[in-house]
N, C-alpha and C positions, 0 to 999 in steps of 0.2 A: 504494500500500500504506500503510495507516495504521500508527501507532506500535505498536499492540498486535500486529499481524501481524509488523512488523519485529522486535520483541523476541522473538517466538515463533520466527521463522526463525533468529535469532541463537543462541537457546538450542539449537535442534535441530542447527544446524551444529556448535556446540561439543560437544554431546553425541555427535554422530556421530564426531567425531574422537577423543573420549575413550573411548567405549564401543563404537562400531562400528555399522554400518548396521542390524543386526538389531533395535536398540532404537528406531529412528526412528518406526515406526508408533505405538507406544505413546506416544511423546513428543508426537506431533502431536494426540493426542486430548485434548479438554477434559474436565474432570470433569463439567461441564454439557454434555451432548451437544447441547443446543439453543443453546448460547451463540453460536456462529457463525451459526446460522440467524436468531436475533433481530437480531444485528448486521447481517447481510447484508440482511434485510428492511428494516431502518431505512434503510440506505444507499440502497436502491432506491426507497423511498417518498418520500424528501426531495425529489428533483427533480419528483415528481408532485404532492405535496401541500404542500410547504414544510416548513420545520423545525418550526415551532410545531404545525401540525396533525399532522405525523408523530409527534411526541412523544405526543400524545393517542391516536393510533391504536395506537401500540405498547403503551400501557397497556391499551387495550381488547383487543388481541390476547392479551396475557398473561392478562388476566382470563378471556377466552373459552377459552383453552387450559386454565387451571386448572379451569374449569367442565366441560370435555369430558373431562379426564383420568380422573375416576372412572367414566366410561362406556366407557373403553377396555377391551376384553376381556382377560382374563388368558390368556396363551399360553405360560406357563412362566418368565416373568421373565428374569433375566439369563442363565439357562441356555439360553435360546433366542435365537440371534443375530438372528432375525427380529423380536424385540421392539423393537429399535432402529428398524427400518424402520417399524413400526407407530407408534412415538412421533413420527417425522417426519410420518407421515400425519395424526395428530391435530393436530399443530401447524399444518399447512397448511390444515386444515379451519377452524381458528380464524382464520387469515389470511383465508380466503375469506369467512367469515361477517361479519367486521368490514368488509371492503372491499365486500362485497355491499350492506351497509347504507348504504354511501357512494355507491351507484349504479353500482358497477363490475360489468361483465359477467363471466361465467365466463372468457371469452377474455382479458379484460384482467387478471384475477387470475392466469390461467395464465401470462401474460407476466411478471407480478411474480414468480411462483415461479421461472420460468426464469431471470430476471435475478438473482434472489437466489442461486441456485446458481452463476451465473457470478461474482457478487461474492465468494462464499465461496472461489472458486478463484483469488483474486488473490494467488498466491504464486509465487516463482520456478519456472520450468518444470523446472529440474533437480530441485528438491525434490519437486514433484508426481510426476514420473516415478519418482523413487526410492521414494516411498511406494507408488505404483501397482505397482511391480515386486514388492512384498511380497505382493500378491494372487496371485502366481504361485508362491510358495514352497510347499513340501510341507505345511507346518503349516496354512496358510490353506486350501488346497485340500482337505485332509483334514477340516478343521473344517466346511467347506461341505458336503462329501459326507455327513458324519455328520449334520449338521443337516437336510439334505434327507431322509435316510433316516428320521429320527425323525418328520418330518411325515406320513409314510405311516401312522403309527399312529393318526392323527386323534384325538389325546387332547384337543385343544382346538378347539371349533367355530369360534372366531374366528381360527385360525391359517392359515398358508399350507399348501398341499400341493404338494410339489415332488419332482422326480426329477433327480438329478445325472447329467450326461452326460459320459462320459470322451471326451476328444479324441484325435485321432491325431497332433497336433503339426504337421500340415500345414494342414488346413482350419481347425481351431480347437484351442486348448489344452484347454479344458474348457467345459462349458455347464451350464445348468440349465433344465429345463422346469417352468413353474409352471402348475398346473391349478386351483388355488384361491388367491386373493390376500387376505391379511388386510386390506389397505387398502381393496380393493374391497368387501369384506364390511362393513367399518365404515362406509364412505361410503354404502352402500346402506341400512344401518340408520338412518343419519342423514339420509336423503333428499337426498344430495349426489352421486349417481352421476356427474353431469356433470363433476365436478372430477377424477375419477380419471385420465382420459386425459392431462390436462395435467401432473399430478404425475409420470406415467410419463416425460415428456420430460426430467425432471431426470437420468435415466440417461444421456442423450446428453452432457450437460454433464460429468458425473462421469467417464464413459469417456474423453471427449476430453481433459479436463484431466489425468487420471492416465495417459493413454496405454495404456488397457486393451484397446482394439481390439474393443469390443462391436459385434456385428451382431445386430439383432433386427428381425424382419419382422412379428410379430403380438403383440398383447396382449389379455388378458382384458378390459381396460377398453374396448377398441374392439369387443368382441363376439366375439373369436376364442375357440377352445377352449383355447388355451395361450399363455403368454408364452415365446417361444423365444430365450432368452439364449445367445449363443455368444461366447466371449472368445478372442482371440488377441493376445498381447503385441506391441505395435508397429504393428499395422495401423490403417487409417483406421476411425474409428467410423462406423457407419451405423445410424440408427434411423428406421424407415420413415416415420412421420408427418411428419418434417421434410424429406422428400425434395424439397419445393418451397419450403422456407424458411418464414417466419412470415407469416400464421398457418398452423399445421400442417394438412395435408389428411388428416383421419382416415379410416380405411378403412370403418368401420361395417359390418363383416362380417356 
């Protein structure tokens, strides 16, 4: 863990004692939602390209991201929780384009993305589980249910279309079926369909790190008709393309 993360954890722990666990999720969020992504990418690229070349690549990634941002479709801004997901998608397309120019294959870039998410999860397990537990509180679940319902209005062509699935507390706590994906749409428009399945694998890292118990068998990126997310707190994460390790064996339904 680097010094920045150590200080962040210290502040969160102190805040938890003073304010209570309910404030922790907000305290873990950076004002720059891509700050940890840039830092994680740099950490992953140094062993591959060396410190000097990585510095240049990170500058190129920032420039590419800035060039792509105006092309990102508007889907409601901060009022739509899926806007954050789309921002991540745009960032990793920038990573892909820069590394592709370096001769990296989509599979190699996919591993960079996967390793970046793992690098971002370099926090104490107790903290990650505590933050992950907040994804099961009534406020978050209600927010997700409301956001999914709004996508059914199809106000924004570049948005997700999703259905919230209520759980029974036994098989799963709650789920979401996605029938249209904003990242898949954006990648298709950018001629980068092949990257989408690899970005989907980050869901495995996030669920495993935060103990969210995601089970998902199908994704739109692999050609299925739906992404079938099912969450159950505390169970083992299972994301189908990783069933045989790396490289993932995509289904190509």
